[in-house]
VMD Tcl script that builds the backbone (N, CA, C; Angstrom):
set m [mol new atoms 516]
animate dup $m
set s [atomselect $m all]
$s set {name element resname resid chain x y z} {
  {N N UNK 1 A 12.535 24.309 -8.646}
  {CA C UNK 1 A 13.022 23.197 -9.245}
  {C C UNK 1 A 14.481 23.343 -9.148}
  {N N UNK 2 A 15.123 22.322 -8.691}
  {CA C UNK 2 A 16.716 22.566 -8.456}
  {C C UNK 2 A 17.181 21.298 -9.377}
  {N N UNK 3 A 18.067 21.593 -10.331}
  {CA C UNK 3 A 18.611 20.858 -11.328}
  {C C UNK 3 A 19.684 20.029 -10.504}
  {N N UNK 4 A 19.859 18.676 -10.874}
  {CA C UNK 4 A 20.959 17.848 -10.397}
  {C C UNK 4 A 21.859 17.639 -11.430}
  {N N UNK 5 A 23.248 16.878 -11.339}
  {CA C UNK 5 A 24.137 16.765 -11.991}
  {C C UNK 5 A 23.708 15.423 -12.821}
  {N N UNK 6 A 24.141 15.438 -14.128}
  {CA C UNK 6 A 23.993 14.224 -14.959}
  {C C UNK 6 A 24.239 12.970 -14.200}
  {N N UNK 7 A 25.358 12.898 -13.490}
  {CA C UNK 7 A 25.843 11.792 -12.908}
  {C C UNK 7 A 24.715 11.163 -11.887}
  {N N UNK 8 A 24.297 12.212 -11.147}
  {CA C UNK 8 A 23.281 11.873 -10.065}
  {C C UNK 8 A 22.060 11.338 -10.845}
  {N N UNK 9 A 21.690 12.156 -11.926}
  {CA C UNK 9 A 20.468 11.727 -12.749}
  {C C UNK 9 A 20.484 10.187 -13.117}
  {N N UNK 10 A 21.926 9.738 -13.601}
  {CA C UNK 10 A 22.023 8.651 -13.968}
  {C C UNK 10 A 22.040 7.632 -13.058}
  {N N UNK 11 A 22.775 7.808 -11.928}
  {CA C UNK 11 A 22.589 7.083 -10.726}
  {C C UNK 11 A 21.193 6.683 -10.359}
  {N N UNK 12 A 20.311 7.635 -9.990}
  {CA C UNK 12 A 18.974 7.463 -9.663}
  {C C UNK 12 A 18.368 6.733 -10.719}
  {N N UNK 13 A 18.358 6.946 -12.150}
  {CA C UNK 13 A 17.788 6.196 -13.251}
  {C C UNK 13 A 17.919 4.856 -13.088}
  {N N UNK 14 A 19.409 4.691 -12.969}
  {CA C UNK 14 A 19.785 3.103 -12.814}
  {C C UNK 14 A 19.162 2.316 -11.676}
  {N N UNK 15 A 19.230 3.075 -10.601}
  {CA C UNK 15 A 18.616 2.411 -9.389}
  {C C UNK 15 A 17.145 2.035 -9.464}
  {N N UNK 16 A 16.265 3.016 -10.298}
  {CA C UNK 16 A 14.980 2.625 -10.514}
  {C C UNK 16 A 14.582 1.538 -11.644}
  {N N UNK 17 A 15.653 1.508 -12.512}
  {CA C UNK 17 A 15.620 0.289 -13.609}
  {C C UNK 17 A 15.935 -0.944 -12.862}
  {N N UNK 18 A 16.832 -0.977 -11.865}
  {CA C UNK 18 A 17.128 -2.282 -11.132}
  {C C UNK 18 A 15.960 -2.614 -10.412}
  {N N UNK 19 A 15.358 -1.566 -9.847}
  {CA C UNK 19 A 14.278 -1.923 -9.005}
  {C C UNK 19 A 13.185 -2.415 -10.003}
  {N N UNK 20 A 12.856 -2.129 -11.191}
  {CA C UNK 20 A 11.886 -2.833 -11.882}
  {C C UNK 20 A 12.199 -4.200 -12.385}
  {N N UNK 21 A 13.463 -4.382 -12.545}
  {CA C UNK 21 A 13.972 -5.611 -12.871}
  {C C UNK 21 A 13.645 -6.563 -11.646}
  {N N UNK 22 A 13.921 -6.214 -10.493}
  {CA C UNK 22 A 13.813 -7.160 -9.261}
  {C C UNK 22 A 12.189 -7.604 -9.209}
  {N N UNK 23 A 11.209 -6.575 -9.570}
  {CA C UNK 23 A 9.833 -7.087 -9.615}
  {C C UNK 23 A 9.466 -7.920 -10.842}
  {N N UNK 24 A 10.019 -7.782 -12.022}
  {CA C UNK 24 A 9.871 -8.547 -13.153}
  {C C UNK 24 A 10.573 -10.020 -12.870}
  {N N UNK 25 A 11.507 -10.155 -12.076}
  {CA C UNK 25 A 12.276 -11.282 -11.793}
  {C C UNK 25 A 11.648 -12.052 -10.513}
  {N N UNK 26 A 10.606 -11.440 -10.142}
  {CA C UNK 26 A 9.902 -11.923 -8.665}
  {C C UNK 26 A 10.950 -12.192 -7.511}
  {N N UNK 27 A 11.966 -11.179 -7.363}
  {CA C UNK 27 A 12.905 -11.109 -6.420}
  {C C UNK 27 A 12.252 -10.056 -5.346}
  {N N UNK 28 A 11.102 -10.437 -4.653}
  {CA C UNK 28 A 10.344 -9.510 -3.849}
  {C C UNK 28 A 11.092 -9.076 -2.725}
  {N N UNK 29 A 11.822 -10.051 -1.965}
  {CA C UNK 29 A 12.558 -9.808 -0.651}
  {C C UNK 29 A 13.663 -8.775 -1.133}
  {N N UNK 30 A 14.335 -9.022 -2.099}
  {CA C UNK 30 A 15.461 -7.954 -2.568}
  {C C UNK 30 A 14.749 -6.554 -2.901}
  {N N UNK 31 A 13.515 -6.645 -3.359}
  {CA C UNK 31 A 12.835 -5.500 -3.603}
  {C C UNK 31 A 12.485 -4.781 -2.490}
  {N N UNK 32 A 11.971 -5.507 -1.432}
  {CA C UNK 32 A 11.888 -4.777 -0.222}
  {C C UNK 32 A 12.797 -3.963 0.337}
  {N N UNK 33 A 14.064 -4.343 0.038}
  {CA C UNK 33 A 15.278 -3.694 0.560}
  {C C UNK 33 A 15.414 -2.295 0.059}
  {N N UNK 34 A 14.842 -1.901 -1.297}
  {CA C UNK 34 A 14.802 -0.763 -1.565}
  {C C UNK 34 A 14.209 0.434 -0.954}
  {N N UNK 35 A 13.329 -0.188 -0.189}
  {CA C UNK 35 A 12.318 0.638 0.794}
  {C C UNK 35 A 12.693 0.992 2.074}
  {N N UNK 36 A 12.690 2.165 2.489}
  {CA C UNK 36 A 13.005 2.518 3.890}
  {C C UNK 36 A 12.092 1.960 4.904}
  {N N UNK 37 A 12.442 1.901 6.245}
  {CA C UNK 37 A 11.513 1.289 7.301}
  {C C UNK 37 A 10.332 2.325 7.374}
  {N N UNK 38 A 10.420 3.537 7.051}
  {CA C UNK 38 A 9.293 4.417 7.124}
  {C C UNK 38 A 8.626 4.683 5.831}
  {N N UNK 39 A 8.614 3.663 4.937}
  {CA C UNK 39 A 8.087 3.971 3.526}
  {C C UNK 39 A 6.519 4.249 3.827}
  {N N UNK 40 A 6.111 4.937 2.957}
  {CA C UNK 40 A 4.641 5.231 2.706}
  {C C UNK 40 A 4.514 4.931 1.066}
  {N N UNK 41 A 3.531 4.146 0.804}
  {CA C UNK 41 A 3.326 3.280 -0.494}
  {C C UNK 41 A 1.979 3.347 -0.690}
  {N N UNK 42 A 1.594 4.271 -1.655}
  {CA C UNK 42 A 0.041 4.475 -2.053}
  {C C UNK 42 A -0.081 4.485 -3.430}
  {N N UNK 43 A -1.308 4.040 -3.895}
  {CA C UNK 43 A -1.845 3.927 -5.159}
  {C C UNK 43 A -3.141 4.437 -5.226}
  {N N UNK 44 A -3.507 5.297 -6.246}
  {CA C UNK 44 A -4.704 5.675 -6.434}
  {C C UNK 44 A -5.202 5.992 -7.879}
  {N N UNK 45 A -6.435 5.898 -8.301}
  {CA C UNK 45 A -6.702 6.159 -9.573}
  {C C UNK 45 A -6.777 7.574 -9.640}
  {N N UNK 46 A -7.111 8.010 -10.958}
  {CA C UNK 46 A -7.342 9.427 -11.384}
  {C C UNK 46 A -8.659 9.746 -11.643}
  {N N UNK 47 A -9.164 10.745 -10.749}
  {CA C UNK 47 A -10.552 10.970 -11.005}
  {C C UNK 47 A -10.833 11.891 -12.214}
  {N N UNK 48 A -12.033 11.686 -12.807}
  {CA C UNK 48 A -12.499 12.356 -14.001}
  {C C UNK 48 A -13.142 13.794 -13.514}
  {N N UNK 49 A -12.317 14.893 -13.737}
  {CA C UNK 49 A -12.664 16.157 -13.459}
  {C C UNK 49 A -13.102 16.968 -14.646}
  {N N UNK 50 A -14.114 17.780 -14.652}
  {CA C UNK 50 A -14.407 18.669 -15.525}
  {C C UNK 50 A -13.380 19.908 -15.687}
  {N N UNK 51 A -13.040 20.393 -16.809}
  {CA C UNK 51 A -12.085 21.263 -17.167}
  {C C UNK 51 A -12.276 22.595 -16.052}
  {N N UNK 52 A -13.590 23.015 -16.085}
  {CA C UNK 52 A -13.787 24.087 -15.176}
  {C C UNK 52 A -13.559 23.908 -13.449}
  {N N UNK 53 A -13.815 22.387 -13.383}
  {CA C UNK 53 A -13.387 22.302 -11.976}
  {C C UNK 53 A -11.705 22.312 -11.757}
  {N N UNK 54 A -11.271 21.755 -12.667}
  {CA C UNK 54 A -9.595 21.856 -12.613}
  {C C UNK 54 A -9.268 22.945 -12.542}
  {N N UNK 55 A -9.685 23.919 -13.226}
  {CA C UNK 55 A -9.278 25.268 -13.105}
  {C C UNK 55 A -9.412 26.095 -11.764}
  {N N UNK 56 A -10.330 25.546 -11.115}
  {CA C UNK 56 A -10.672 25.960 -9.847}
  {C C UNK 56 A -10.219 25.093 -8.812}
  {N N UNK 57 A -9.286 24.296 -9.117}
  {CA C UNK 57 A -8.650 23.262 -8.367}
  {C C UNK 57 A -9.497 22.280 -7.428}
  {N N UNK 58 A -10.782 22.040 -8.072}
  {CA C UNK 58 A -11.585 21.165 -7.497}
  {C C UNK 58 A -11.669 19.818 -8.010}
  {N N UNK 59 A -11.171 19.020 -7.203}
  {CA C UNK 59 A -10.986 17.644 -7.429}
  {C C UNK 59 A -12.037 16.558 -7.038}
  {N N UNK 60 A -12.685 15.832 -7.811}
  {CA C UNK 60 A -13.704 14.767 -7.138}
  {C C UNK 60 A -12.869 13.721 -6.482}
  {N N UNK 61 A -13.630 12.969 -5.682}
  {CA C UNK 61 A -12.905 11.951 -4.742}
  {C C UNK 61 A -12.014 10.924 -5.761}
  {N N UNK 62 A -11.108 10.464 -5.147}
  {CA C UNK 62 A -10.425 9.334 -5.931}
  {C C UNK 62 A -10.456 8.186 -5.356}
  {N N UNK 63 A -10.151 7.269 -5.913}
  {CA C UNK 63 A -10.344 5.905 -5.306}
  {C C UNK 63 A -8.761 5.349 -4.837}
  {N N UNK 64 A -8.608 5.092 -3.663}
  {CA C UNK 64 A -7.341 4.786 -2.999}
  {C C UNK 64 A -7.401 3.250 -2.999}
  {N N UNK 65 A -6.306 2.742 -3.690}
  {CA C UNK 65 A -6.277 1.289 -3.751}
  {C C UNK 65 A -5.202 0.495 -2.878}
  {N N UNK 66 A -4.088 1.263 -2.722}
  {CA C UNK 66 A -3.205 0.912 -1.761}
  {C C UNK 66 A -2.706 1.967 -0.574}
  {N N UNK 67 A -2.574 1.833 0.522}
  {CA C UNK 67 A -1.943 2.721 1.291}
  {C C UNK 67 A -1.267 1.876 2.377}
  {N N UNK 68 A -0.065 1.525 2.048}
  {CA C UNK 68 A 0.768 0.428 2.699}
  {C C UNK 68 A 2.004 1.031 3.296}
  {N N UNK 69 A 2.429 0.635 4.414}
  {CA C UNK 69 A 3.726 0.902 5.003}
  {C C UNK 69 A 4.531 -0.309 4.871}
  {N N UNK 70 A 5.734 -0.412 5.513}
  {CA C UNK 70 A 6.908 -1.429 5.204}
  {C C UNK 70 A 6.173 -2.762 5.661}
  {N N UNK 71 A 5.486 -2.888 6.939}
  {CA C UNK 71 A 4.840 -4.098 7.436}
  {C C UNK 71 A 3.758 -4.669 6.404}
  {N N UNK 72 A 3.058 -3.706 5.817}
  {CA C UNK 72 A 1.980 -4.313 5.012}
  {C C UNK 72 A 2.607 -4.896 3.697}
  {N N UNK 73 A 3.606 -4.104 3.123}
  {CA C UNK 73 A 4.470 -4.574 1.976}
  {C C UNK 73 A 4.999 -5.938 2.332}
  {N N UNK 74 A 5.499 -6.111 3.580}
  {CA C UNK 74 A 6.310 -7.387 3.793}
  {C C UNK 74 A 5.158 -8.526 3.800}
  {N N UNK 75 A 4.165 -8.187 4.345}
  {CA C UNK 75 A 2.871 -9.153 4.323}
  {C C UNK 75 A 2.316 -9.496 3.090}
  {N N UNK 76 A 2.214 -8.764 2.135}
  {CA C UNK 76 A 1.956 -8.728 0.884}
  {C C UNK 76 A 2.898 -9.818 0.206}
  {N N UNK 77 A 4.277 -9.575 0.303}
  {CA C UNK 77 A 5.251 -10.494 -0.251}
  {C C UNK 77 A 5.116 -11.791 0.400}
  {N N UNK 78 A 4.937 -11.876 1.611}
  {CA C UNK 78 A 4.990 -13.289 2.621}
  {C C UNK 78 A 3.827 -13.936 1.873}
  {N N UNK 79 A 2.674 -13.249 1.506}
  {CA C UNK 79 A 1.532 -14.014 1.095}
  {C C UNK 79 A 1.990 -14.673 -0.332}
  {N N UNK 80 A 2.565 -13.801 -1.261}
  {CA C UNK 80 A 2.848 -14.392 -2.500}
  {C C UNK 80 A 3.968 -15.627 -2.460}
  {N N UNK 81 A 4.737 -15.560 -1.385}
  {CA C UNK 81 A 5.730 -16.712 -1.141}
  {C C UNK 81 A 5.056 -18.069 -0.782}
  {N N UNK 82 A 3.978 -18.198 -0.202}
  {CA C UNK 82 A 3.069 -19.188 0.383}
  {C C UNK 82 A 2.727 -19.948 -0.864}
  {N N UNK 83 A 2.495 -19.641 -1.949}
  {CA C UNK 83 A 2.074 -20.240 -3.125}
  {C C UNK 83 A 0.429 -20.469 -2.862}
  {N N UNK 84 A -0.232 -19.771 -1.953}
  {CA C UNK 84 A -1.729 -19.892 -1.753}
  {C C UNK 84 A -2.415 -18.435 -1.953}
  {N N UNK 85 A -1.561 -17.681 -2.653}
  {CA C UNK 85 A -2.045 -16.473 -3.163}
  {C C UNK 85 A -2.806 -16.868 -4.492}
  {N N UNK 86 A -4.074 -17.234 -4.422}
  {CA C UNK 86 A -4.708 -17.679 -5.953}
  {C C UNK 86 A -4.717 -16.650 -6.903}
  {N N UNK 87 A -4.564 -15.507 -6.555}
  {CA C UNK 87 A -4.501 -14.420 -7.565}
  {C C UNK 87 A -3.384 -14.348 -8.390}
  {N N UNK 88 A -2.268 -15.054 -7.902}
  {CA C UNK 88 A -1.060 -15.095 -8.501}
  {C C UNK 88 A -0.687 -16.579 -8.718}
  {N N UNK 89 A -1.726 -17.444 -9.123}
  {CA C UNK 89 A -1.275 -18.681 -9.250}
  {C C UNK 89 A -2.116 -19.093 -10.642}
  {N N UNK 90 A -1.373 -19.280 -11.819}
  {CA C UNK 90 A 0.029 -19.282 -11.925}
  {C C UNK 90 A 0.480 -17.667 -11.798}
  {N N UNK 91 A 1.686 -17.376 -11.406}
  {CA C UNK 91 A 2.264 -16.104 -11.394}
  {C C UNK 91 A 2.175 -15.296 -12.588}
  {N N UNK 92 A 1.875 -13.930 -12.304}
  {CA C UNK 92 A 1.998 -13.025 -13.389}
  {C C UNK 92 A 3.092 -12.768 -13.897}
  {N N UNK 93 A 3.286 -12.445 -15.228}
  {CA C UNK 93 A 4.555 -12.232 -15.981}
  {C C UNK 93 A 4.411 -10.913 -16.081}
  {N N UNK 94 A 5.375 -10.072 -15.585}
  {CA C UNK 94 A 5.274 -8.616 -15.730}
  {C C UNK 94 A 6.407 -7.887 -16.491}
  {N N UNK 95 A 6.122 -6.854 -17.133}
  {CA C UNK 95 A 7.243 -6.050 -17.478}
  {C C UNK 95 A 7.148 -4.749 -17.080}
  {N N UNK 96 A 7.927 -3.970 -16.150}
  {CA C UNK 96 A 7.919 -2.749 -15.694}
  {C C UNK 96 A 8.792 -1.777 -16.357}
  {N N UNK 97 A 8.173 -0.585 -16.965}
  {CA C UNK 97 A 8.847 0.197 -17.835}
  {C C UNK 97 A 8.882 1.655 -17.067}
  {N N UNK 98 A 9.940 2.072 -16.945}
  {CA C UNK 98 A 10.098 3.396 -16.076}
  {C C UNK 98 A 10.861 4.350 -17.080}
  {N N UNK 99 A 10.102 5.533 -17.302}
  {CA C UNK 99 A 10.523 6.486 -18.219}
  {C C UNK 99 A 10.472 8.067 -17.718}
  {N N UNK 100 A 10.928 8.999 -18.509}
  {CA C UNK 100 A 10.545 10.366 -18.075}
  {C C UNK 100 A 11.086 10.593 -16.726}
  {N N UNK 101 A 12.266 10.089 -16.366}
  {CA C UNK 101 A 12.688 10.236 -15.121}
  {C C UNK 101 A 13.194 11.779 -14.870}
  {N N UNK 102 A 12.659 12.353 -13.755}
  {CA C UNK 102 A 12.876 13.733 -13.324}
  {C C UNK 102 A 13.408 13.816 -12.120}
  {N N UNK 103 A 14.528 14.149 -11.625}
  {CA C UNK 103 A 15.129 14.275 -10.431}
  {C C UNK 103 A 15.236 15.783 -10.035}
  {N N UNK 104 A 14.721 15.902 -8.710}
  {CA C UNK 104 A 14.872 17.411 -8.208}
  {C C UNK 104 A 15.424 17.139 -6.707}
  {N N UNK 105 A 16.397 18.150 -6.511}
  {CA C UNK 105 A 16.901 18.320 -5.139}
  {C C UNK 105 A 15.790 18.913 -4.261}
  {N N UNK 106 A 15.851 18.269 -2.888}
  {CA C UNK 106 A 14.937 19.085 -2.106}
  {C C UNK 106 A 15.883 19.889 -0.864}
  {N N UNK 107 A 15.045 20.528 -0.008}
  {CA C UNK 107 A 15.823 21.379 0.748}
  {C C UNK 107 A 16.587 20.472 1.790}
  {N N UNK 108 A 16.241 19.046 2.031}
  {CA C UNK 108 A 17.134 18.062 2.875}
  {C C UNK 108 A 18.135 17.599 2.119}
  {N N UNK 109 A 19.476 17.656 2.666}
  {CA C UNK 109 A 20.496 17.187 1.918}
  {C C UNK 109 A 20.364 15.674 1.882}
  {N N UNK 110 A 20.805 15.237 0.623}
  {CA C UNK 110 A 20.764 13.670 0.380}
  {C C UNK 110 A 19.356 13.158 0.044}
  {N N UNK 111 A 18.274 14.142 -0.103}
  {CA C UNK 111 A 17.009 13.600 -0.393}
  {C C UNK 111 A 16.535 14.111 -1.628}
  {N N UNK 112 A 15.746 13.317 -2.523}
  {CA C UNK 112 A 15.359 13.890 -3.764}
  {C C UNK 112 A 14.044 13.525 -4.119}
  {N N UNK 113 A 13.457 14.412 -4.814}
  {CA C UNK 113 A 12.105 14.065 -5.381}
  {C C UNK 113 A 12.395 13.467 -6.769}
  {N N UNK 114 A 11.651 12.582 -7.197}
  {CA C UNK 114 A 11.801 11.616 -8.411}
  {C C UNK 114 A 10.429 11.553 -8.947}
  {N N UNK 115 A 10.171 11.954 -10.171}
  {CA C UNK 115 A 9.050 11.977 -10.628}
  {C C UNK 115 A 9.167 11.113 -12.099}
  {N N UNK 116 A 8.350 10.025 -12.110}
  {CA C UNK 116 A 8.431 9.096 -13.435}
  {C C UNK 116 A 7.176 8.851 -13.920}
  {N N UNK 117 A 7.254 8.411 -15.151}
  {CA C UNK 117 A 5.990 7.753 -15.850}
  {C C UNK 117 A 6.369 6.507 -15.881}
  {N N UNK 118 A 5.264 5.574 -15.980}
  {CA C UNK 118 A 5.489 4.126 -15.995}
  {C C UNK 118 A 4.518 3.438 -16.763}
  {N N UNK 119 A 4.767 2.161 -17.157}
  {CA C UNK 119 A 3.977 1.317 -17.901}
  {C C UNK 119 A 4.169 0.063 -17.278}
  {N N UNK 120 A 3.165 -0.652 -16.916}
  {CA C UNK 120 A 3.417 -2.010 -16.341}
  {C C UNK 120 A 2.441 -3.007 -17.164}
  {N N UNK 121 A 3.054 -3.803 -17.800}
  {CA C UNK 121 A 2.352 -4.904 -18.785}
  {C C UNK 121 A 2.413 -6.097 -17.989}
  {N N UNK 122 A 1.153 -6.661 -17.705}
  {CA C UNK 122 A 1.004 -7.944 -16.866}
  {C C UNK 122 A 0.108 -8.923 -17.742}
  {N N UNK 123 A 0.723 -10.117 -17.888}
  {CA C UNK 123 A 0.005 -11.232 -18.540}
  {C C UNK 123 A 0.051 -12.291 -17.524}
  {N N UNK 124 A -1.158 -13.011 -17.559}
  {CA C UNK 124 A -1.293 -14.244 -16.715}
  {C C UNK 124 A -2.281 -15.318 -17.639}
  {N N UNK 125 A -1.950 -16.504 -17.098}
  {CA C UNK 125 A -2.768 -17.518 -17.966}
  {C C UNK 125 A -2.427 -17.445 -19.313}
  {N N UNK 126 A -3.254 -17.858 -19.934}
  {CA C UNK 126 A -3.072 -18.066 -21.505}
  {C C UNK 126 A -3.505 -16.623 -22.191}
  {N N UNK 127 A -4.491 -15.816 -21.643}
  {CA C UNK 127 A -5.014 -14.839 -22.290}
  {C C UNK 127 A -5.154 -13.391 -21.572}
  {N N UNK 128 A -5.035 -13.557 -20.272}
  {CA C UNK 128 A -5.150 -12.247 -19.572}
  {C C UNK 128 A -4.119 -11.244 -19.610}
  {N N UNK 129 A -4.318 -10.249 -20.174}
  {CA C UNK 129 A -3.417 -9.127 -20.383}
  {C C UNK 129 A -3.973 -7.943 -19.696}
  {N N UNK 130 A -3.181 -7.021 -18.968}
  {CA C UNK 130 A -3.610 -5.887 -18.356}
  {C C UNK 130 A -2.419 -4.801 -18.579}
  {N N UNK 131 A -2.867 -3.712 -18.856}
  {CA C UNK 131 A -1.684 -2.600 -19.158}
  {C C UNK 131 A -2.115 -1.498 -17.948}
  {N N UNK 132 A -1.402 -1.279 -17.249}
  {CA C UNK 132 A -1.426 -0.227 -16.416}
  {C C UNK 132 A -0.541 1.067 -16.768}
  {N N UNK 133 A -0.804 2.124 -16.762}
  {CA C UNK 133 A -0.040 3.418 -16.994}
  {C C UNK 133 A -0.414 4.444 -16.124}
  {N N UNK 134 A 0.755 4.941 -15.777}
  {CA C UNK 134 A 0.426 6.130 -14.707}
  {C C UNK 134 A 1.754 6.892 -14.433}
  {N N UNK 135 A 1.627 7.571 -13.440}
  {CA C UNK 135 A 2.929 8.430 -12.836}
  {C C UNK 135 A 3.071 8.090 -11.388}
  {N N UNK 136 A 4.520 8.403 -11.136}
  {CA C UNK 136 A 4.915 8.116 -9.874}
  {C C UNK 136 A 5.625 9.326 -9.353}
  {N N UNK 137 A 5.580 9.644 -8.049}
  {CA C UNK 137 A 6.259 10.534 -7.296}
  {C C UNK 137 A 7.035 9.752 -6.166}
  {N N UNK 138 A 8.319 9.516 -6.194}
  {CA C UNK 138 A 9.121 8.964 -5.258}
  {C C UNK 138 A 9.983 9.894 -4.365}
  {N N UNK 139 A 10.040 9.611 -3.096}
  {CA C UNK 139 A 11.160 10.391 -2.543}
  {C C UNK 139 A 12.156 9.625 -2.060}
  {N N UNK 140 A 13.524 9.830 -2.491}
  {CA C UNK 140 A 14.605 8.943 -2.178}
  {C C UNK 140 A 15.534 9.574 -1.349}
  {N N UNK 141 A 16.272 8.711 -0.513}
  {CA C UNK 141 A 17.361 9.367 0.417}
  {C C UNK 141 A 18.676 8.446 0.117}
  {N N UNK 142 A 19.717 9.156 0.219}
  {CA C UNK 142 A 20.953 8.664 0.102}
  {C C UNK 142 A 21.356 7.745 1.407}
  {N N UNK 143 A 21.816 6.556 1.149}
  {CA C UNK 143 A 21.946 5.879 2.561}
  {C C UNK 143 A 23.598 5.193 2.362}
  {N N UNK 144 A 23.866 4.745 3.572}
  {CA C UNK 144 A 25.217 3.904 3.451}
  {C C UNK 144 A 26.633 4.953 2.964}
  {N N UNK 145 A 26.478 5.868 3.581}
  {CA C UNK 145 A 27.665 6.859 3.163}
  {C C UNK 145 A 27.756 7.292 1.851}
  {N N UNK 146 A 26.450 7.431 1.162}
  {CA C UNK 146 A 26.253 7.839 -0.308}
  {C C UNK 146 A 26.303 6.849 -1.161}
  {N N UNK 147 A 26.472 5.536 -0.700}
  {CA C UNK 147 A 26.741 4.494 -1.617}
  {C C UNK 147 A 25.369 3.617 -2.399}
  {N N UNK 148 A 24.229 4.141 -1.539}
  {CA C UNK 148 A 23.116 3.600 -2.188}
  {C C UNK 148 A 21.801 4.565 -1.932}
  {N N UNK 149 A 20.840 3.890 -2.333}
  {CA C UNK 149 A 19.546 4.671 -2.275}
  {C C UNK 149 A 18.318 3.947 -1.526}
  {N N UNK 150 A 17.427 4.683 -0.829}
  {CA C UNK 150 A 16.137 4.041 -0.403}
  {C C UNK 150 A 15.053 5.033 -0.770}
  {N N UNK 151 A 13.897 4.439 -1.026}
  {CA C UNK 151 A 12.750 5.048 -1.177}
  {C C UNK 151 A 12.056 5.021 0.184}
  {N N UNK 152 A 11.680 6.327 0.423}
  {CA C UNK 152 A 10.819 6.480 1.690}
  {C C UNK 152 A 9.404 6.988 1.539}
  {N N UNK 153 A 9.077 7.479 0.289}
  {CA C UNK 153 A 7.757 7.649 -0.122}
  {C C UNK 153 A 7.448 7.373 -1.409}
  {N N UNK 154 A 6.427 6.709 -1.766}
  {CA C UNK 154 A 6.063 6.330 -3.133}
  {C C UNK 154 A 4.561 6.591 -3.313}
  {N N UNK 155 A 4.189 7.700 -4.220}
  {CA C UNK 155 A 2.916 8.055 -4.542}
  {C C UNK 155 A 2.571 7.673 -6.033}
  {N N UNK 156 A 1.843 6.655 -6.272}
  {CA C UNK 156 A 1.560 6.177 -7.576}
  {C C UNK 156 A 0.224 6.381 -7.884}
  {N N UNK 157 A -0.134 6.965 -9.108}
  {CA C UNK 157 A -1.357 7.379 -9.784}
  {C C UNK 157 A -1.540 6.514 -10.957}
  {N N UNK 158 A -2.574 5.886 -11.149}
  {CA C UNK 158 A -3.106 5.352 -12.216}
  {C C UNK 158 A -3.607 6.341 -13.274}
  {N N UNK 159 A -3.432 6.208 -14.601}
  {CA C UNK 159 A -4.136 7.106 -15.498}
  {C C UNK 159 A -5.564 6.703 -15.756}
  {N N UNK 160 A -5.639 5.188 -15.517}
  {CA C UNK 160 A -7.169 4.903 -15.494}
  {C C UNK 160 A -7.933 5.154 -14.357}
  {N N UNK 161 A -9.204 5.684 -14.527}
  {CA C UNK 161 A -10.301 5.955 -13.484}
  {C C UNK 161 A -10.636 4.805 -12.968}
  {N N UNK 162 A -10.923 3.622 -13.630}
  {CA C UNK 162 A -11.041 2.507 -13.025}
  {C C UNK 162 A -10.314 1.372 -13.807}
  {N N UNK 163 A -9.841 0.170 -12.955}
  {CA C UNK 163 A -9.054 -0.773 -13.822}
  {C C UNK 163 A -9.798 -2.038 -13.960}
  {N N UNK 164 A -9.538 -2.581 -14.978}
  {CA C UNK 164 A -10.372 -3.859 -15.573}
  {C C UNK 164 A -9.711 -5.218 -15.265}
  {N N UNK 165 A -8.631 -5.215 -14.382}
  {CA C UNK 165 A -8.100 -6.577 -14.120}
  {C C UNK 165 A -8.909 -7.287 -13.066}
  {N N UNK 166 A -8.800 -8.561 -13.039}
  {CA C UNK 166 A -9.508 -9.579 -12.154}
  {C C UNK 166 A -9.104 -9.247 -10.755}
  {N N UNK 167 A -7.852 -8.844 -10.643}
  {CA C UNK 167 A -7.279 -8.543 -9.171}
  {C C UNK 167 A -6.132 -7.497 -9.436}
  {N N UNK 168 A -5.737 -6.978 -8.152}
  {CA C UNK 168 A -4.552 -6.156 -8.311}
  {C C UNK 168 A -3.581 -6.582 -7.322}
  {N N UNK 169 A -2.789 -7.550 -7.727}
  {CA C UNK 169 A -1.873 -8.244 -6.919}
  {C C UNK 169 A -0.306 -8.049 -7.284}
  {N N UNK 170 A -0.072 -7.071 -7.956}
  {CA C UNK 170 A 1.154 -6.791 -8.539}
  {C C UNK 170 A 1.755 -5.647 -7.825}
  {N N UNK 171 A 3.067 -5.397 -7.990}
  {CA C UNK 171 A 3.669 -4.122 -7.263}
  {C C UNK 171 A 3.985 -3.141 -8.509}
  {N N UNK 172 A 3.939 -1.973 -8.109}
  {CA C UNK 172 A 4.167 -0.884 -9.187}
  {C C UNK 172 A 5.570 -0.301 -8.890}
}
mol reanalyze $m
mol bondsrecalc $m
mol representation Tube
mol addrep $m
């Protein structure tokens, strides 16, 4: 683990907070801009594993929910923009909370591993409330002469083994 400066930690944390705000404000086109063209965006649930199996690094199969690239993310956004995505009519109201941000330098100059915990509160219609909690491992690279950031890999792991939402049409 390689420590980074407080200034860099702050810059990356602010980047992630702004990204969360884009999602909460339904600014999905702007949100897509935080991703590199070679983005890998995956979401999986956490498998239930016995302690004795975890000690032996034996992990039961997981449920993969998303395994998207930039094109698939753009298609999902375009679908939401049509007004014909019935799972999002009326649109969900979300609050994305990102915390416990850990930034580690990698062997590649300008690229960083970023570990966060998150909570996604989603409410829809009058009474539908869903809370997703989990961890993310993002890989960021500096772009535009060091003036900005892009995510080129996002691995999302839900703490839930199963999710009880009617649908999963929100972004993490």
